[in-house]
Each structure stands twice: as C-alpha cells, then as structure tokens.
N, CA and C atoms as a LAMMPS dump frame, in Angstrom:
ITEM: TIMESTEP
0
ITEM: NUMBER OF ATOMS
426
ITEM: BOX BOUNDS ff ff ff
-5.0000000000000000e+02 5.0000000000000000e+02
-5.0000000000000000e+02 5.0000000000000000e+02
-5.0000000000000000e+02 5.0000000000000000e+02
ITEM: ATOMS id mol type element x y z
1 1 1 N 0.87 -1.235 -0.115
2 1 2 C -0.453 -0.298 0.099
3 1 3 C 0.67 1.442 0.324
4 2 1 N 0.029 1.777 -0.942
5 2 2 C 1.234 3.402 -0.71
6 2 3 C 1.206 4.051 0.733
7 3 1 N 2.271 5.178 0.612
8 3 2 C 2.102 6.089 1.933
9 3 3 C 0.653 6.942 1.796
10 4 1 N 0.631 7.602 -0.011
11 4 2 C -0.611 8.021 0.193
12 4 3 C -1.904 7.529 0.442
13 5 1 N -2.259 6.39 0.217
14 5 2 C -3.31 5.078 0.591
15 5 3 C -3.612 5.268 1.977
16 6 1 N -2.487 5.114 2.944
17 6 2 C -2.668 4.9 3.837
18 6 3 C -2.868 5.807 4.909
19 7 1 N -2.21 7.419 4.473
20 7 2 C -2.77 9.002 4.812
21 7 3 C -4.156 8.717 4.171
22 8 1 N -5.215 8.579 3.194
23 8 2 C -6.426 8.18 3.439
24 8 3 C -6.752 7.915 4.551
25 9 1 N -6.461 5.996 4.285
26 9 2 C -6.949 5.126 5.684
27 9 3 C -7.294 5.559 6.823
28 10 1 N -5.896 6.154 7.255
29 10 2 C -5.901 6.897 8.776
30 10 3 C -6.728 7.617 8.992
31 11 1 N -7.406 9.038 7.462
32 11 2 C -8.248 10.358 7.648
33 11 3 C -9.84 9.48 8.297
34 12 1 N -9.716 8.135 7.246
35 12 2 C -10.964 7.642 7.196
36 12 3 C -11.463 6.775 8.569
37 13 1 N -10.654 6.593 9.237
38 13 2 C -10.616 6.473 10.738
39 13 3 C -11.448 7.434 11.683
40 14 1 N -10.985 8.863 11.222
41 14 2 C -11.559 10.016 12.007
42 14 3 C -12.996 9.956 11.233
43 15 1 N -13.142 9.9 10.072
44 15 2 C -14.569 10.131 9.792
45 15 3 C -15.685 9.607 11.02
46 16 1 N -15.343 8.346 10.786
47 16 2 C -16.971 7.674 11.383
48 16 3 C -16.665 7.988 13.203
49 17 1 N -15.543 8.36 13.395
50 17 2 C -15.65 9.27 14.425
51 17 3 C -16.636 10.349 14.819
52 18 1 N -16.597 11.164 13.59
53 18 2 C -17.501 12.623 13.306
54 18 3 C -18.495 12.083 13.182
55 19 1 N -19.003 11.068 12.264
56 19 2 C -20.256 10.932 11.505
57 19 3 C -21.046 10.112 13.052
58 20 1 N -20.229 9.171 14.23
59 20 2 C -21.087 9.239 15.318
60 20 3 C -21.558 10.351 16.056
61 21 1 N -21.078 11.381 15.275
62 21 2 C -21.519 12.682 16.723
63 21 3 C -23.077 12.79 17.237
64 22 1 N -24.084 12.085 15.998
65 22 2 C -25.447 12.429 16.896
66 22 3 C -25.816 11.991 18.354
67 23 1 N -25.961 10.836 18.319
68 23 2 C -25.918 10.257 20.188
69 23 3 C -25.552 8.894 19.794
70 24 1 N -24.763 8.454 21.312
71 24 2 C -25.171 9.185 22.406
72 24 3 C -23.642 9.903 22.539
73 25 1 N -22.587 10.221 21.339
74 25 2 C -21.501 11.159 21.993
75 25 3 C -22.037 12.388 22.29
76 26 1 N -21.177 13.115 23.429
77 26 2 C -21.468 14.031 23.714
78 26 3 C -20.748 15.237 22.658
79 27 1 N -21.221 16.629 22.497
80 27 2 C -20.012 17.539 22.405
81 27 3 C -18.95 17.464 22.919
82 28 1 N -18.117 18.44 22.689
83 28 2 C -16.983 19.094 23.351
84 28 3 C -15.785 18.359 22.246
85 29 1 N -14.407 18.64 23.395
86 29 2 C -13.089 18.87 23.167
87 29 3 C -12.469 17.035 23.097
88 30 1 N -12.103 15.972 22.199
89 30 2 C -12.136 14.674 22.352
90 30 3 C -10.352 14.599 21.686
91 31 1 N -10.443 13.979 22.484
92 31 2 C -9.168 13.145 21.961
93 31 3 C -9.089 11.718 21.858
94 32 1 N -8.647 11.154 20.326
95 32 2 C -8.955 9.988 19.865
96 32 3 C -7.115 9.862 19.27
97 33 1 N -7.405 8.319 20.05
98 33 2 C -6.201 7.363 19.73
99 33 3 C -6.714 6.246 18.51
100 34 1 N -5.597 5.96 17.387
101 34 2 C -6.079 5.303 16.542
102 34 3 C -5.309 4.525 16.367
103 35 1 N -5.205 3.194 15.85
104 35 2 C -4.078 2.512 16.147
105 35 3 C -4.416 1.014 14.701
106 36 1 N -3.751 1.02 13.6
107 36 2 C -3.827 0.934 12.345
108 36 3 C -3.272 -0.535 12.199
109 37 1 N -3.801 -1.44 11.874
110 37 2 C -3.282 -3.292 11.422
111 37 3 C -3.524 -3.18 9.639
112 38 1 N -2.31 -3.147 8.872
113 38 2 C -2.763 -3.42 7.407
114 38 3 C -1.814 -4.249 6.841
115 39 1 N -2.094 -5.405 5.956
116 39 2 C -1.553 -6.616 5.623
117 39 3 C 0.028 -5.903 5.135
118 40 1 N 0.942 -6.548 5.096
119 40 2 C 2.323 -5.955 4.452
120 40 3 C 3 -5.401 5.554
121 41 1 N 2.372 -5.375 6.743
122 41 2 C 3.477 -3.813 7.465
123 41 3 C 2.867 -4.907 8.697
124 42 1 N 4.154 -6.207 9.519
125 42 2 C 3.641 -6.725 10.039
126 42 3 C 3.442 -6.173 12.071
127 43 1 N 4.439 -5.204 12.061
128 43 2 C 3.974 -4.795 13.59
129 43 3 C 3.147 -3.437 13.313
130 44 1 N 2.189 -3.148 12.264
131 44 2 C 1.29 -1.968 12.391
132 44 3 C 2.369 -1.025 11.748
133 45 1 N 1.252 0.451 12.007
134 45 2 C 1.393 1.458 11.987
135 45 3 C 1.884 1.898 13.588
136 46 1 N 2.812 3.328 14.075
137 46 2 C 2.882 3.817 14.691
138 46 3 C 1.382 4.717 14.848
139 47 1 N 0.527 4.488 16.532
140 47 2 C -0.538 5.283 17.081
141 47 3 C -0.368 6.528 16.199
142 48 1 N -1.432 6.512 15.983
143 48 2 C -2.263 8.433 16.13
144 48 3 C -3.144 9.03 16.789
145 49 1 N -2.499 10.163 17.258
146 49 2 C -3.419 10.763 18.319
147 49 3 C -3.624 11.755 17.757
148 50 1 N -4.936 12.279 18.29
149 50 2 C -5.514 14.035 17.028
150 50 3 C -6.771 13.978 18.375
151 51 1 N -7.263 15.739 18.401
152 51 2 C -7.535 16.769 18.789
153 51 3 C -8.784 16.38 17.823
154 52 1 N -10.015 16.869 18.35
155 52 2 C -11.219 17.222 17.486
156 52 3 C -12.061 17.861 18.724
157 53 1 N -12.93 18.968 17.692
158 53 2 C -14.328 19.585 18.903
159 53 3 C -14.998 19.396 17.957
160 54 1 N -16.262 19.235 19.019
161 54 2 C -17.774 18.87 18.029
162 54 3 C -18.23 19.765 18.641
163 55 1 N -19.467 20.533 18.132
164 55 2 C -19.808 22.137 18.755
165 55 3 C -21.192 21.026 19.057
166 56 1 N -22.304 21.33 20.174
167 56 2 C -23.407 20.953 20.155
168 56 3 C -24.324 20.819 19.094
169 57 1 N -23.977 22.215 18.067
170 57 2 C -24.863 21.531 16.623
171 57 3 C -24.332 20.672 16.102
172 58 1 N -22.957 20.504 15.766
173 58 2 C -22.201 19.597 15.184
174 58 3 C -22.533 17.84 15.777
175 59 1 N -23.241 18.048 16.979
176 59 2 C -23.245 16.814 17.912
177 59 3 C -25.043 16.476 17.13
178 60 1 N -25.266 17.791 16.809
179 60 2 C -27.165 17.259 16.472
180 60 3 C -26.855 16.476 14.904
181 61 1 N -25.924 17.199 14.037
182 61 2 C -25.644 16.361 12.318
183 61 3 C -24.417 16.542 12.425
184 62 1 N -24.115 14.653 12.295
185 62 2 C -23.262 14.317 12.106
186 62 3 C -22.2 14.419 10.566
187 63 1 N -23.242 15.129 9.595
188 63 2 C -22.721 15.665 8.408
189 63 3 C -21.671 16.969 8.382
190 64 1 N -22.515 17.874 9.844
191 64 2 C -21.413 18.562 9.741
192 64 3 C -20.119 18.89 10.106
193 65 1 N -20.408 17.605 10.914
194 65 2 C -19.207 16.911 12.069
195 65 3 C -17.772 16.618 10.959
196 66 1 N -17.942 15.448 9.655
197 66 2 C -17.377 14.977 9.391
198 66 3 C -16.546 16.447 7.918
199 67 1 N -15.149 15.74 7.664
200 67 2 C -15.049 17.072 6.522
201 67 3 C -14.914 16.61 5.729
202 68 1 N -14.986 17.69 4.622
203 68 2 C -15.386 17.32 3.173
204 68 3 C -14.675 16.277 2.535
205 69 1 N -15.049 15.895 2.02
206 69 2 C -14.346 14.755 0.853
207 69 3 C -12.999 14.756 0.72
208 70 1 N -12.931 16.316 -0.356
209 70 2 C -11.951 16.566 -0.884
210 70 3 C -10.262 16.604 -0.007
211 71 1 N -10.906 16.843 1.999
212 71 2 C -9.796 17.364 2.757
213 71 3 C -9.632 16 3.296
214 72 1 N -9.754 15.163 2.55
215 72 2 C -9.074 13.653 3.804
216 72 3 C -8.516 13.324 2.813
217 73 1 N -7.43 14.028 1.276
218 73 2 C -6.338 13.65 1.55
219 73 3 C -5.885 12.823 0.122
220 74 1 N -7.392 11.893 -0.351
221 74 2 C -7.192 11.292 -2.234
222 74 3 C -8.326 12.146 -2.826
223 75 1 N -8.463 11.365 -3.867
224 75 2 C -9.558 12.016 -4.341
225 75 3 C -10.46 11.299 -4.14
226 76 1 N -11.247 10.081 -3.436
227 76 2 C -12.45 9.549 -3.758
228 76 3 C -12.949 9.936 -2.461
229 77 1 N -14.664 9.626 -3.222
230 77 2 C -15.615 10.66 -2.496
231 77 3 C -16.158 9.294 -1.112
232 78 1 N -15.947 9.856 -0.119
233 78 2 C -16.431 8.74 1.028
234 78 3 C -17.489 9.201 1.22
235 79 1 N -18.465 7.513 1.378
236 79 2 C -19.474 8.349 2.162
237 79 3 C -19.981 6.918 3.289
238 80 1 N -20.444 7.799 4.296
239 80 2 C -21.184 6.634 5.301
240 80 3 C -22.614 6.386 4.92
241 81 1 N -23.114 4.936 6.008
242 81 2 C -24.085 4.521 4.941
243 81 3 C -24.888 3.814 6.589
244 82 1 N -26.155 3.153 6.598
245 82 2 C -26.51 2.055 7.468
246 82 3 C -26.451 2.455 8.681
247 83 1 N -26.145 3.509 9.021
248 83 2 C -25.96 4.52 10.224
249 83 3 C -26.806 3.92 11.444
250 84 1 N -26.387 3.228 12.673
251 84 2 C -27.884 2.664 13.583
252 84 3 C -27.232 2.625 15.063
253 85 1 N -27.877 3.247 15.661
254 85 2 C -27.625 3.667 17.254
255 85 3 C -28.854 2.752 17.77
256 86 1 N -27.917 2.205 18.717
257 86 2 C -28.415 1.328 19.756
258 86 3 C -27.534 1.036 21.13
259 87 1 N -28.687 1.859 22.15
260 87 2 C -28.314 2.002 23.248
261 87 3 C -26.959 2.562 23.238
262 88 1 N -25.822 2.387 23.713
263 88 2 C -24.428 3.203 23.586
264 88 3 C -24.133 2.184 21.936
265 89 1 N -24.342 1.729 21.695
266 89 2 C -23.623 1.728 20.239
267 89 3 C -24.098 1.945 18.881
268 90 1 N -22.596 2.081 18.093
269 90 2 C -23.133 2.973 17.242
270 90 3 C -22.37 2.181 15.907
271 91 1 N -23.252 1.791 15.404
272 91 2 C -22.495 1.128 13.909
273 91 3 C -22.825 1.787 12.459
274 92 1 N -22.171 1.551 11.271
275 92 2 C -22.045 1.989 10.145
276 92 3 C -21.32 0.774 8.862
277 93 1 N -21.804 1.793 7.812
278 93 2 C -21.146 0.888 6.964
279 93 3 C -20.661 2.575 6.111
280 94 1 N -19.137 2.359 5.154
281 94 2 C -18.486 3.505 4.205
282 94 3 C -18.399 2.724 3.188
283 95 1 N -18.188 3.848 2.454
284 95 2 C -17.666 3.072 0.598
285 95 3 C -17.481 4.728 0.148
286 96 1 N -16.258 3.985 -0.353
287 96 2 C -15.436 5.528 -0.935
288 96 3 C -15.205 5.067 -2.749
289 97 1 N -15.527 5.839 -3.576
290 97 2 C -14.67 5.528 -5.135
291 97 3 C -13.991 6.481 -5.46
292 98 1 N -13.718 6.552 -6.915
293 98 2 C -12.374 6.942 -7.309
294 98 3 C -11.17 5.99 -7.507
295 99 1 N -10.153 6.95 -7.27
296 99 2 C -8.296 6.72 -7.389
297 99 3 C -8.681 5.659 -5.785
298 100 1 N -9.417 6.143 -5.198
299 100 2 C -9.264 5.755 -3.494
300 100 3 C -10.529 4.944 -2.974
301 101 1 N -10.819 3.58 -3.937
302 101 2 C -11.786 2.831 -3.705
303 101 3 C -11.645 1.922 -2.955
304 102 1 N -13.229 2.013 -1.538
305 102 2 C -12.767 0.909 -0.402
306 102 3 C -14.544 1.03 0.199
307 103 1 N -14.266 0.081 0.724
308 103 2 C -15.531 -0.257 1.113
309 103 3 C -15.386 -0.621 2.77
310 104 1 N -16.193 -0.585 3.476
311 104 2 C -15.444 -0.923 5.43
312 104 3 C -17.044 -0.867 6.103
313 105 1 N -16.896 -1.353 7.295
314 105 2 C -17.604 -1.298 8.406
315 105 3 C -17.16 -0.533 9.457
316 106 1 N -17.863 -0.027 10.711
317 106 2 C -17.614 0.223 11.878
318 106 3 C -18.583 -0.137 13.025
319 107 1 N -17.777 0.157 14.003
320 107 2 C -18.801 0.066 15.202
321 107 3 C -17.699 1.335 16.414
322 108 1 N -18.78 1.666 17.327
323 108 2 C -18.543 1.761 18.663
324 108 3 C -19.07 2.142 19.754
325 109 1 N -18.546 1.575 20.923
326 109 2 C -19.611 1.814 22.043
327 109 3 C -18.832 2.78 22.987
328 110 1 N -19.975 3.411 23.228
329 110 2 C -19.729 5.019 24.57
330 110 3 C -19.854 3.746 26.055
331 111 1 N -19.135 4.732 26.43
332 111 2 C -18.897 4.685 28.002
333 111 3 C -18.94 6.063 28.447
334 112 1 N -20.356 6.785 28.519
335 112 2 C -19.93 7.993 29.583
336 112 3 C -19.159 9.047 27.958
337 113 1 N -17.825 9.449 29.128
338 113 2 C -16.917 10.646 28.46
339 113 3 C -15.845 9.806 27.679
340 114 1 N -16.088 8.556 27.233
341 114 2 C -14.737 7.727 26.511
342 114 3 C -15.579 6.783 25.877
343 115 1 N -14.975 6.288 24.772
344 115 2 C -15.179 4.987 23.798
345 115 3 C -14.051 4.691 23.262
346 116 1 N -14.642 2.747 22.299
347 116 2 C -13.893 1.977 21.767
348 116 3 C -14.674 2.198 20.31
349 117 1 N -14.017 1.523 19.3
350 117 2 C -14.707 1.331 17.788
351 117 3 C -12.883 0.642 17.452
352 118 1 N -13.738 0.257 16.294
353 118 2 C -13.432 -0.592 15.137
354 118 3 C -13.975 -0.544 14.025
355 119 1 N -13 0.229 13.45
356 119 2 C -13.536 -0.227 11.618
357 119 3 C -12.315 -0.867 10.737
358 120 1 N -13.388 -1.662 9.529
359 120 2 C -12.734 -2.635 8.918
360 120 3 C -12.855 -1.93 7.528
361 121 1 N -11.605 -1.496 6.413
362 121 2 C -11.397 -1.25 5.527
363 121 3 C -11.249 -2.507 4.487
364 122 1 N -11.473 -2.369 3.258
365 122 2 C -11.452 -3.188 2.236
366 122 3 C -11.194 -2.691 0.949
367 123 1 N -9.901 -2.64 0.981
368 123 2 C -9.664 -2.035 -0.523
369 123 3 C -8.803 -2.802 -1.192
370 124 1 N -9.304 -3.06 -2.191
371 124 2 C -8.629 -4.27 -3.602
372 124 3 C -8.146 -5.777 -2.42
373 125 1 N -8.723 -5.817 -2.106
374 125 2 C -8.755 -7.339 -1.425
375 125 3 C -8.032 -7.969 -0.275
376 126 1 N -7.203 -6.539 0.273
377 126 2 C -6.894 -5.971 1.432
378 126 3 C -7.635 -5.383 2.953
379 127 1 N -7.536 -6.296 3.749
380 127 2 C -8.14 -5.856 4.868
381 127 3 C -7.749 -4.97 6.031
382 128 1 N -7.74 -3.944 6.137
383 128 2 C -6.895 -2.755 7.054
384 128 3 C -8.159 -2.441 8.192
385 129 1 N -7.86 -2.805 9.318
386 129 2 C -8.452 -2.757 10.634
387 129 3 C -7.522 -1.741 11.646
388 130 1 N -8.93 -0.884 12.03
389 130 2 C -7.831 0.389 12.697
390 130 3 C -9.454 -0.105 14.004
391 131 1 N -7.942 0.312 15.346
392 131 2 C -9.383 0.073 16.559
393 131 3 C -8.961 1.685 17.088
394 132 1 N -9.749 2.324 17.772
395 132 2 C -9.743 3.593 18.447
396 132 3 C -10.828 3.577 19.803
397 133 1 N -9.844 4.878 20.28
398 133 2 C -10.174 4.921 21.677
399 133 3 C -10.608 6.488 21.74
400 134 1 N -11.068 7.017 22.495
401 134 2 C -11.436 8.374 22.446
402 134 3 C -11.859 8.817 23.634
403 135 1 N -11.39 9.874 24.212
404 135 2 C -11.971 10.409 25.489
405 135 3 C -12.227 11.898 25.397
406 136 1 N -13.491 12.558 25.829
407 136 2 C -13.966 13.554 26.103
408 136 3 C -12.613 14.563 27.314
409 137 1 N -12.022 15.354 26.882
410 137 2 C -11.234 16.411 27.307
411 137 3 C -11.896 17.578 28.184
412 138 1 N -13.221 18.11 27.805
413 138 2 C -14.036 18.8 27.993
414 138 3 C -14.374 19.999 26.787
415 139 1 N -14.875 21.126 27.112
416 139 2 C -15.303 21.938 26.345
417 139 3 C -14.623 22.591 25.518
418 140 1 N -15.098 22.725 24.311
419 140 2 C -14.688 23.05 23.316
420 140 3 C -13.497 24.586 23.438
421 141 1 N -12.715 24.999 23.26
422 141 2 C -11.83 25.98 23.445
423 141 3 C -11.745 26.904 22.198
424 142 1 N -12.43 26.469 21.012
425 142 2 C -12.923 27.57 20.076
426 142 3 C -13.607 29.19 19.65
C-alpha cells in the first residue's frame, strides 16, 4: 500500500468518529487514539492521536462534523451509510469511490466520556483494521 493510501485510510478512521457525533456522543473536545493494522506491515503503523472539537450543533448533525471529501487527502468520494444507534453502540457502513475505492464497516461503543471502536476497510482485497479509543477532554476552546 502506498503512503498516500495509508494517509487516506488514517483520515477515514476519524470520519466515522465524527459521523457518530449524533447520540450517544457528547459535544466537546475529544482526544482520539487510533492504531492501524495493514497487510504487509507486521508491526502495524505507529498509533496516531488527534483532537477534535464537536460543537453542540455538530453533535446534532453528524454530516457537519465530517470534513469534506476533498480534505481527506485522496481523490475518492467517501460516504457513510446504514448508520444505526442501539443503546450505547453505533454502527455504520462506508464506501469510497474513485482512485481510493474501498468499502468498510465500523462500530463504536460509548461509556460516558469515553469510547472504543473498530473499523474494517477492504481495499482491493486487502483488509485493514483500525482500533480507536476516545475520551472527552472538556469543552471546546474555539
């Protein structure tokens, strides 16, 4: 897998987190840690930690929390579908078209101010797994 494709996949790992901002996720400043395992990389990639601010308005409308497709670093067009919330569990499917075509599924389980999740992405028959955890750091400072 090329470095560019890996960057797209890392960016996509954050997308479902934003897409799940409806309920049961809270607004506020979140720290998200993601670990990725890809074929051909036995040790996986180093964990990536990011922060994101989800406003109350974005928490009500998950589409506003997702970055535009062009800002994900790829030429593909990615869309989440089959978005479901059952109790504290959120699941979805996703598909990207174009140069970075891929499909995937994801799941997040919330526990108050924290969550854990897994996304599996299939790109040209290679399955990549991303595991992530998030914790709410407090209110947004923007």
